[in-house]
C-alpha positions as CSV (number, residue, x, y, z in Angstrom):
1,M,-33.8,24.7,-79.9
2,T,-30.3,23.7,-79.0
3,Q,-30.2,22.3,-75.5
4,C,-28.3,24.2,-72.8
5,C,-26.1,21.9,-70.8
6,I,-24.3,22.8,-67.6
7,N,-21.2,20.8,-66.7
8,P,-19.7,21.9,-63.4
9,S,-16.0,21.6,-63.0
10,I,-14.7,19.7,-60.0
11,L,-11.5,21.8,-60.2
12,S,-13.4,24.1,-57.8
13,A,-14.6,21.2,-55.6
14,D,-13.3,19.9,-52.3
15,F,-10.9,17.2,-53.4
16,V,-11.0,15.6,-49.9
17,N,-14.7,14.9,-50.3
18,L,-15.1,14.3,-54.0
19,E,-18.0,11.8,-53.7
20,A,-20.0,14.2,-51.6
21,E,-19.1,17.1,-53.9
22,L,-20.4,15.0,-56.9
23,N,-23.7,14.4,-55.2
24,R,-24.1,18.2,-54.7
25,I,-24.2,18.6,-58.5
26,S,-26.5,15.6,-59.3
27,T,-28.8,17.9,-61.3
28,A,-26.0,18.8,-63.7
29,D,-25.9,17.4,-67.3
30,A,-22.3,16.1,-66.7
31,V,-19.4,16.6,-64.4
32,H,-16.4,18.3,-66.0
33,V,-13.1,16.6,-64.9
34,D,-9.9,18.6,-65.6
35,V,-6.9,16.4,-66.1
36,M,-3.6,18.4,-66.1
37,D,-0.1,17.1,-66.3
38,N,2.1,20.1,-65.5
39,H,3.5,19.8,-69.1
40,F,0.8,21.0,-71.4
41,V,-0.4,23.4,-68.8
42,P,1.5,24.8,-65.7
43,N,-0.7,22.9,-63.2
44,L,-1.1,19.3,-61.9
45,T,-4.4,17.8,-60.9
46,I,-5.4,14.1,-61.2
47,G,-4.8,11.1,-63.4
48,L,-6.6,8.1,-64.8
49,P,-6.8,6.1,-61.5
50,V,-8.7,8.9,-59.7
51,V,-10.9,9.5,-62.8
52,Q,-11.8,5.8,-62.8
53,R,-12.9,6.1,-59.1
54,I,-14.9,9.3,-59.9
55,Q,-16.6,7.4,-62.8
56,A,-17.6,4.6,-60.4
57,V,-19.4,6.9,-57.9
58,S,-20.6,9.9,-60.0
59,P,-24.4,10.4,-60.3
60,V,-24.0,12.1,-63.6
61,P,-21.8,11.3,-66.7
62,L,-18.2,12.3,-66.9
63,D,-16.9,14.9,-69.3
64,A,-13.1,14.7,-69.2
65,H,-11.0,17.7,-70.4
66,L,-7.4,16.4,-71.0
67,M,-4.9,19.3,-70.7
68,I,-2.1,16.9,-71.2
69,A,0.8,16.4,-73.6
70,D,0.9,13.4,-75.9
71,A,-2.8,13.2,-76.1
72,D,-2.6,10.5,-78.8
73,R,-1.1,8.1,-76.4
74,W,-3.1,8.8,-73.2
75,A,-6.6,9.9,-74.3
76,P,-7.9,6.4,-75.3
77,G,-7.4,5.1,-71.8
78,F,-10.0,7.6,-70.5
79,A,-12.5,6.3,-73.1
80,D,-11.7,2.8,-72.0
81,A,-12.7,3.8,-68.5
82,G,-16.2,4.3,-69.7
83,L,-16.4,8.1,-69.7
84,A,-19.2,9.7,-71.6
85,S,-17.0,12.3,-73.3
86,V,-13.3,12.7,-73.7
87,T,-11.8,16.0,-74.9
88,F,-8.2,16.4,-76.1
89,H,-6.4,19.5,-77.1
90,A,-5.7,20.1,-80.8
91,E,-2.4,21.6,-79.8
92,A,-1.4,18.4,-78.0
93,A,-2.5,15.9,-80.7
94,I,-0.3,14.7,-83.6
95,A,-3.2,13.0,-85.4
96,P,-6.4,14.5,-84.2
97,I,-8.7,12.8,-86.7
98,K,-7.3,9.4,-85.9
99,L,-7.6,10.1,-82.2
100,A,-11.2,11.3,-82.4
101,R,-12.1,8.2,-84.3
102,E,-10.4,6.0,-81.7
103,L,-12.3,7.7,-78.8
104,R,-15.6,7.1,-80.6
105,A,-14.6,3.5,-81.4
106,R,-14.0,2.9,-77.7
107,G,-17.4,4.2,-76.7
108,S,-16.9,7.8,-75.8
109,K,-18.0,11.0,-77.5
110,A,-15.0,12.8,-79.0
111,G,-14.3,16.4,-78.1
112,M,-11.5,18.7,-79.3
113,A,-10.3,21.8,-77.4
114,L,-8.7,25.0,-78.6
115,R,-6.8,27.5,-76.5
116,P,-8.0,31.1,-76.8
117,G,-5.3,32.0,-79.3
118,T,-5.7,28.9,-81.5
119,P,-7.7,29.7,-84.6
120,V,-10.7,27.4,-85.4
121,E,-10.5,27.6,-89.2
122,P,-7.8,24.9,-89.7
123,Y,-10.0,22.4,-87.9
124,L,-13.4,23.1,-89.5
125,D,-12.9,20.3,-92.1
126,M,-12.8,17.7,-89.3
127,L,-16.1,18.7,-87.6
128,E,-17.8,15.5,-88.7
129,E,-15.2,13.6,-86.6
130,L,-16.2,15.4,-83.5
131,D,-19.2,15.4,-81.1
132,M,-18.0,18.5,-79.3
133,L,-15.7,21.5,-79.9
134,L,-14.4,23.1,-76.7
135,I,-13.4,26.7,-77.1
136,M,-11.5,27.8,-74.1
137,T,-12.6,31.2,-72.8
138,V,-9.6,31.5,-70.5
139,E,-6.0,30.2,-70.8
140,P,-6.2,26.6,-69.6
141,G,-4.5,25.6,-66.4
142,F,-6.3,27.3,-63.5
143,G,-9.8,28.0,-62.3
144,G,-11.2,31.3,-61.2
145,Q,-10.0,33.3,-64.2
146,A,-12.0,36.1,-65.9
147,F,-13.9,35.3,-69.1
148,L,-12.1,36.5,-72.3
149,D,-14.6,38.3,-74.6
150,L,-12.0,38.1,-77.4
151,T,-13.1,34.5,-77.8
152,L,-16.7,35.4,-78.8
153,P,-16.0,36.0,-82.5
154,K,-14.3,32.5,-82.7
155,I,-17.4,30.9,-81.1
156,R,-19.6,32.7,-83.7
157,R,-17.4,31.5,-86.6
158,A,-17.5,27.9,-85.2
159,R,-21.3,28.0,-84.8
160,K,-21.7,29.4,-88.4
161,A,-19.5,26.6,-89.8
162,I,-21.4,23.9,-87.8
163,E,-24.8,25.2,-89.0
164,G,-23.5,25.4,-92.5
165,S,-22.3,21.9,-92.5
166,G,-25.5,20.4,-91.1
167,I,-23.5,18.3,-88.7
168,K,-24.5,18.1,-85.0
169,V,-21.5,19.3,-83.0
170,A,-21.9,20.9,-79.6
171,I,-19.9,24.0,-78.7
172,Q,-18.6,23.9,-75.2
173,V,-17.0,26.9,-73.4
174,D,-14.8,26.7,-70.4
175,G,-13.5,29.5,-68.2
176,G,-15.1,32.4,-66.4
177,I,-18.7,31.2,-66.9
178,T,-21.2,33.1,-64.7
179,E,-24.8,34.1,-65.0
180,D,-23.6,37.2,-66.8
181,T,-21.0,35.6,-69.2
182,I,-23.1,32.6,-70.0
183,T,-25.5,34.8,-71.9
184,R,-22.7,36.3,-74.0
185,A,-21.3,32.9,-74.8
186,A,-24.8,31.5,-75.6
187,E,-25.6,34.4,-77.9
188,A,-22.4,33.7,-79.8
189,G,-23.4,30.0,-80.3
190,A,-22.1,28.0,-77.4
191,N,-24.5,25.5,-75.8
192,V,-22.4,23.5,-73.3
193,F,-21.1,25.5,-70.4
194,V,-18.4,24.5,-67.9
195,A,-18.7,26.4,-64.6
196,G,-16.4,25.9,-61.6
197,S,-16.4,28.6,-59.0
198,A,-19.9,29.8,-60.1
199,V,-21.3,26.5,-59.0
200,Y,-19.0,25.3,-56.2
201,G,-18.6,28.8,-54.8
202,A,-22.3,29.1,-54.3
203,E,-24.0,28.2,-51.1
204,D,-26.4,25.9,-53.0
205,P,-24.7,24.4,-56.1
206,A,-27.9,22.8,-57.4
207,A,-29.6,26.3,-57.3
208,A,-26.6,27.8,-59.1
209,I,-26.8,25.1,-61.8
210,D,-30.5,25.9,-62.2
211,R,-29.8,29.7,-62.5
212,L,-27.1,29.1,-65.1
213,R,-29.3,26.7,-67.1
214,R,-32.2,29.2,-67.1
215,A,-29.9,32.0,-68.2
216,G,-28.3,30.0,-71.0
217,S,-31.6,28.5,-72.2
218,K,-33.3,31.9,-72.4
219,T,-30.5,33.2,-74.5
220,L,-30.5,30.2,-76.8
221,R,-34.3,30.4,-77.3
222,S,-34.0,34.1,-78.2
223,A,-31.2,33.4,-80.6
224,A,-33.3,30.7,-82.3
225,E,-36.3,33.0,-82.9
């Protein structure tokens, strides 16, 4: 069975108390760090110096999602910081294969993200260069948006291509993930789930992570039968 991974997004956390917020999600598989530059997306969050400090104190591995322009130039620095996984946007990379190889060479897993409206088909031939494919289920830039069901067919096509290739590539979804939508995304073939407000908006984030993991795992088991 494909493992169900829950990666809470600190975009919904209290930025004044990030170390404490990280400890509240110590049962997660990774912490999802959204890096936005106000160029690729209309929002501005944090940069590499803050991510380096998060890396130093986080109880779980870091999964960086770079919503930044000129990814070819900036993404390798995040791998150098020791992050477990670095994801760049296909729309922001000039040479995605070269970049993915560089991230791996520097010790990080290589992820590539696609906006909701970006087709997956042009990138299927480079699956072996990736450890993870992130299919955005909202338009990137802001947390708290509603899940876009129109992305489900793309997730299914990606999963079919991955299974057909025999390559182990995780499919991550990001945006609007709740106990309800995680089942739809898992049924379509996703197995790594980014949840922001569903975790940090809960009274007990650890319990919220457990509920999401159970819901996703149940669906993945059913799909495998």
